[in-house]
C-alpha positions as CSV (number, residue, x, y, z in Angstrom):
1,M,-39.6,31.4,36.2
2,T,-38.6,29.4,38.8
3,T,-39.9,28.6,42.3
4,K,-38.2,29.9,45.6
5,A,-35.5,28.1,47.0
6,P,-37.2,27.0,50.5
7,A,-35.7,28.6,53.6
8,T,-34.1,26.0,55.3
9,A,-31.8,25.9,51.8
10,R,-27.6,25.5,52.6
11,Q,-25.8,29.0,52.3
12,W,-23.4,29.0,49.5
13,G,-19.8,28.3,50.6
14,V,-20.9,25.2,52.4
15,A,-20.9,21.8,50.1
16,P,-23.3,19.2,50.7
17,P,-21.7,16.2,51.5
18,S,-22.5,14.7,47.7
19,I,-20.3,17.0,46.5
20,R,-17.2,16.6,48.6
21,I,-14.3,16.4,47.2
22,G,-12.3,13.6,49.0
23,R,-15.3,11.7,48.2
24,A,-15.5,12.2,44.4
25,E,-11.6,11.8,43.7
26,E,-12.4,8.5,45.7
27,V,-14.5,7.1,42.7
28,L,-13.6,9.5,39.7
29,R,-10.1,8.3,39.7
30,Q,-10.6,5.1,38.6
31,L,-12.4,6.0,35.9
32,D,-10.9,7.6,32.7
33,L,-13.0,10.1,30.4
34,L,-12.8,9.3,26.7
35,I,-11.0,10.9,24.5
36,T,-11.3,10.5,20.9
37,R,-9.4,13.6,19.5
38,R,-5.7,13.1,18.6
39,L,-4.1,16.3,20.7
40,D,-1.4,18.6,20.3
41,G,0.9,19.5,22.7
42,L,4.8,18.9,24.2
43,L,5.0,16.9,27.1
44,Q,4.7,13.2,27.4
45,G,1.6,12.4,28.7
46,D,-1.6,10.2,28.5
47,Y,-3.2,10.6,25.2
48,A,-2.0,10.4,21.7
49,G,-1.0,13.5,19.4
50,I,-1.2,14.5,15.6
51,L,2.6,14.9,15.3
52,P,5.1,12.6,14.9
53,G,8.0,11.9,17.4
54,P,9.1,9.3,20.4
55,G,6.5,6.9,21.2
56,S,4.2,3.8,21.1
57,E,1.6,4.9,18.2
58,A,2.5,3.8,14.9
59,G,2.6,6.4,12.3
60,E,3.3,6.8,8.5
61,G,5.6,5.0,6.6
62,R,8.5,6.3,4.8
63,E,11.8,6.0,2.9
64,Y,14.5,4.8,5.3
65,R,17.8,7.7,5.8
66,P,20.5,6.8,7.1
67,G,20.5,7.5,11.0
68,D,16.9,5.9,11.6
69,D,16.7,3.6,13.9
70,I,16.6,-0.1,12.0
71,R,14.7,-1.0,15.3
72,R,11.6,0.8,13.1
73,M,12.1,-1.1,10.3
74,D,8.5,-1.5,8.4
75,W,9.5,-5.0,6.4
76,N,5.8,-5.0,5.2
77,L,6.1,-2.0,3.2
78,T,9.8,-2.7,2.2
79,A,9.0,-5.9,0.8
80,R,5.8,-4.3,-1.7
81,T,8.4,-1.3,-2.3
82,T,11.3,-3.4,-2.8
83,V,13.0,-0.5,-0.8
84,P,13.9,0.1,2.5
85,H,11.1,1.5,4.6
86,V,11.0,2.8,8.1
87,R,7.5,3.0,10.2
88,D,7.5,7.0,12.2
89,L,5.7,6.3,15.7
90,I,3.2,9.3,16.9
91,A,4.5,11.0,20.3
92,D,1.8,11.1,23.0
93,R,1.2,14.4,24.4
94,E,-0.3,16.1,27.2
95,L,-3.8,17.0,27.2
96,E,-5.2,20.4,27.8
97,T,-8.9,20.8,29.6
98,W,-10.8,24.4,29.4
99,A,-14.2,24.1,30.8
100,L,-16.7,27.1,30.5
101,V,-18.7,27.7,34.0
102,D,-22.1,29.9,34.2
103,C,-22.1,31.9,37.4
104,S,-25.7,33.6,36.6
105,A,-28.5,33.9,39.2
106,S,-30.4,31.6,37.8
107,L,-27.8,28.8,39.0
108,L,-27.9,29.9,42.7
109,F,-31.5,27.6,42.7
110,G,-32.2,24.5,44.0
111,T,-35.5,23.2,45.7
112,A,-33.6,19.4,46.5
113,L,-30.6,18.0,47.5
114,C,-28.1,20.9,46.5
115,E,-28.0,23.9,44.0
116,K,-27.4,23.9,40.3
117,R,-24.2,25.5,41.3
118,D,-23.7,22.7,43.1
119,L,-23.5,20.5,40.4
120,A,-21.8,23.3,38.0
121,V,-19.2,22.7,40.3
122,A,-18.8,19.0,41.2
123,A,-19.0,18.6,37.3
124,T,-16.1,20.5,36.9
125,A,-14.0,18.4,39.6
126,A,-15.3,15.2,37.8
127,V,-13.6,16.2,35.1
128,A,-10.5,17.5,36.3
129,F,-10.0,14.6,38.5
130,L,-10.7,12.2,35.5
131,T,-8.2,14.3,33.6
132,A,-5.8,14.7,36.1
133,R,-2.5,12.9,34.8
134,T,1.0,14.1,35.0
135,G,1.6,17.1,32.4
136,N,-2.0,17.6,31.6
137,R,-3.2,21.0,32.3
138,M,-6.6,22.6,33.4
139,G,-7.9,25.9,32.7
140,A,-11.2,27.6,33.6
141,V,-13.2,30.4,32.5
142,M,-16.3,32.0,34.7
143,V,-19.2,34.1,33.0
144,W,-22.0,36.2,34.6
145,P,-24.4,39.1,33.3
146,N,-21.7,42.0,33.9
147,G,-18.3,40.6,33.7
148,S,-15.9,37.2,33.1
149,A,-12.9,35.9,34.6
150,R,-10.1,33.4,33.3
151,V,-8.2,31.0,34.8
152,P,-4.9,30.0,33.4
153,A,-4.5,26.6,32.6
154,R,-1.9,24.8,34.3
155,P,-0.8,21.6,35.3
156,G,0.0,19.2,38.7
157,R,-2.7,18.5,41.2
158,Q,-2.1,21.6,43.3
159,A,-2.9,23.9,39.8
160,M,-6.7,21.8,39.9
161,L,-7.1,22.4,43.4
162,A,-6.9,26.1,43.3
163,L,-8.9,26.6,40.1
164,L,-12.1,24.2,42.1
165,H,-11.3,26.8,45.1
166,T,-11.6,29.8,43.1
167,L,-14.8,28.4,41.6
168,L,-16.4,27.6,45.3
169,T,-15.6,30.9,46.2
170,R,-16.7,33.2,43.6
171,P,-19.3,35.3,45.0
172,P,-22.4,34.0,42.9
173,A,-24.3,36.7,40.6
174,E,-26.9,39.1,42.0
175,D,-30.8,38.4,41.6
176,G,-32.1,40.5,38.9
177,T,-28.9,41.1,37.3
178,G,-29.8,39.3,34.4
179,S,-28.7,36.3,32.3
180,S,-25.0,35.2,31.2
181,D,-24.1,35.9,27.8
182,L,-22.8,32.1,27.5
183,A,-22.4,33.3,23.6
184,A,-19.9,35.4,24.6
185,G,-18.3,32.3,27.0
186,I,-17.8,30.0,24.5
187,E,-16.2,32.5,22.2
188,M,-13.6,33.2,24.9
189,L,-12.6,29.4,24.4
190,L,-12.0,29.6,21.2
191,R,-9.4,32.9,21.2
192,P,-7.2,32.7,21.5
193,P,-6.5,29.6,19.4
194,R,-5.4,27.0,21.6
195,R,-4.4,23.0,21.1
196,R,-7.0,20.9,20.8
197,G,-8.3,19.1,23.8
198,L,-11.3,18.4,25.9
199,A,-13.6,21.7,26.5
200,L,-16.7,21.7,28.9
201,V,-19.6,23.7,29.0
202,V,-21.2,23.6,32.4
203,S,-24.7,26.0,32.4
204,D,-28.2,25.6,33.0
205,F,-28.9,27.1,29.1
206,L,-31.2,28.8,30.3
207,A,-29.4,32.2,28.0
208,P,-30.2,34.2,25.4
209,A,-30.1,32.5,22.2
210,G,-26.8,32.4,20.2
211,W,-24.7,30.1,21.8
212,E,-25.0,27.0,19.7
213,R,-23.2,28.5,16.2
214,P,-20.0,28.9,18.9
215,L,-20.9,25.8,20.6
216,R,-20.3,24.0,17.2
217,A,-17.3,25.7,16.6
218,L,-16.0,24.5,19.6
219,A,-16.6,21.2,19.1
220,T,-15.2,21.3,15.3
221,R,-12.0,22.3,17.0
222,H,-12.3,20.0,20.6
223,Q,-14.1,17.6,21.8
224,A,-16.8,19.2,23.7
225,L,-18.6,18.3,26.2
226,A,-21.8,20.1,27.5
227,V,-23.6,19.6,31.1
228,E,-26.9,20.5,31.9
229,V,-27.9,21.3,35.4
230,V,-31.4,21.3,36.1
231,D,-33.6,21.4,39.0
232,P,-36.8,19.1,39.0
233,R,-39.0,22.1,39.7
234,E,-38.2,23.8,36.1
235,L,-39.7,20.4,35.0
236,E,-42.5,20.6,36.9
237,L,-45.4,22.3,39.6
238,P,-46.0,20.7,42.7
239,N,-49.8,20.8,43.5
240,V,-49.1,23.2,46.8
241,G,-52.1,26.0,45.7
242,Y,-50.9,29.6,45.3
243,L,-47.0,29.7,44.8
244,T,-45.1,32.2,44.7
245,V,-42.5,32.2,41.5
246,V,-39.3,34.3,40.6
247,D,-37.1,34.7,37.5
248,P,-33.8,35.0,39.4
249,E,-32.1,36.8,36.4
250,T,-34.8,39.7,35.8
251,G,-36.3,39.4,40.0
252,R,-39.8,39.6,38.0
253,L,-42.7,37.6,40.2
254,R,-45.5,35.9,39.8
255,E,-48.8,33.8,41.7
256,V,-49.5,31.1,40.4
257,Q,-52.5,28.5,41.7
258,T,-51.0,25.2,41.4
259,A,-54.0,23.4,41.9
260,Q,-55.2,23.9,38.7
261,K,-53.7,21.0,36.7
262,G,-54.5,22.0,33.5
263,L,-51.9,24.8,34.6
264,R,-49.2,21.9,35.9
265,E,-49.5,19.7,32.2
266,R,-48.9,23.2,30.2
267,Y,-45.8,24.1,32.5
268,A,-44.2,20.4,32.6
269,A,-45.1,20.1,28.1
270,A,-43.9,23.5,27.8
271,A,-41.0,23.0,30.0
272,A,-40.2,19.3,28.2
273,E,-40.5,21.5,24.8
274,E,-37.8,23.2,26.2
275,R,-35.2,20.9,27.2
276,A,-35.6,19.2,23.9
277,A,-34.7,21.9,21.9
278,M,-31.7,22.7,24.1
279,A,-31.0,18.8,23.9
280,A,-31.4,19.0,20.0
281,A,-29.3,21.9,19.4
282,I,-26.6,20.5,21.4
283,R,-26.3,17.7,19.5
284,R,-26.4,19.6,16.3
285,A,-23.4,21.4,17.5
286,G,-21.6,18.2,17.9
287,A,-20.6,17.9,21.4
288,Q,-21.7,15.5,23.9
289,H,-24.0,16.1,26.4
290,V,-24.6,14.9,30.1
291,V,-27.7,16.4,32.4
292,L,-27.4,16.7,36.1
293,R,-30.2,17.4,38.4
294,T,-30.4,18.3,41.9
295,D,-32.4,15.5,43.2
296,R,-30.4,12.6,41.7
297,D,-26.6,11.6,43.0
298,W,-24.3,13.0,40.6
299,L,-21.6,11.1,41.1
300,R,-23.7,7.9,39.8
301,D,-25.0,10.1,37.0
302,V,-21.4,10.8,35.0
303,V,-20.1,7.7,36.1
304,E,-22.8,6.2,33.8
305,F,-22.0,8.8,31.4
306,V,-18.5,7.8,31.3
307,V,-19.1,4.1,31.2
308,T,-21.9,4.2,28.4
309,T,-19.3,6.3,26.0
310,K,-16.5,3.6,26.8
311,R,-18.9,0.8,25.6
312,R,-20.1,2.2,22.8
313,G,-16.8,3.6,21.6
314,A,-18.2,6.5,20.6
315,G,-16.6,9.8,19.3
316,F,-18.4,13.0,18.4
317,V,-21.0,13.1,16.0
318,S,-19.9,15.5,12.8
319,P,-21.8,18.4,12.7
320,G,-21.7,18.1,9.1
321,R,-23.7,14.5,9.4
322,L,-26.3,16.1,10.9
């Protein structure tokens, strides 16, 4: 259950100042999202690939063959084996990013600076700007209770802005239509098989169980990042007396007496337990996890996440080690 958004909340389609793309680009272009997986591709780009070819990263050594570039001679290996060897190079490849954006009715809830749907678009925009380089491509899958849509991955700034425009203008799911099938949406990122890259899952994860297994499969193939969007009223209730709450995905209404301290404490404990279980499931799947809240500066949270990840120099925890 979630509380009704106040009547003064802005209408969908008018972005609050906190997520205006112009400001976001100015800050996010100075950062570089840490990519730990070696990527497949065809074009020259910013990230190391897994195939030998023209590039700057040293690859495997092999015996010299007539016609090989003598500048790639590996003299140490040649001295150890007494046979001429050259060192292959790893080609720089482009990055392909796919974003899964949950468009269920529960994301149209917000009691603070914006709605959760705004944070979903902002998170997608952040990753888009962070990974926007020559040759890199980005696509998106949008899921809602009664359907889904796919935006093909294309390179270039105009294609990226068109993708974000599609997310902003997509009509939201209506109240009472149910939850999006998050598991099926993640499966859409797995099929058809794509070159290894970055996979972004943006949701409040208030979806039916079953999404952990496909998320694990996604993290096995790609670098996976789960962005959880949350509103403070989903974590604790205010002391405002009688309050009408509504579940936007089922349309059910209930009146609660928030003046009861025990009720507020039980609600907060249940919400904390639910979020902890959700975070643990994401960790077990081997994906990175970042939480964005409607009552905080999402841009600062994204920056802190990227900087912390860079400082740690850590990639993904292998699911098999958990």
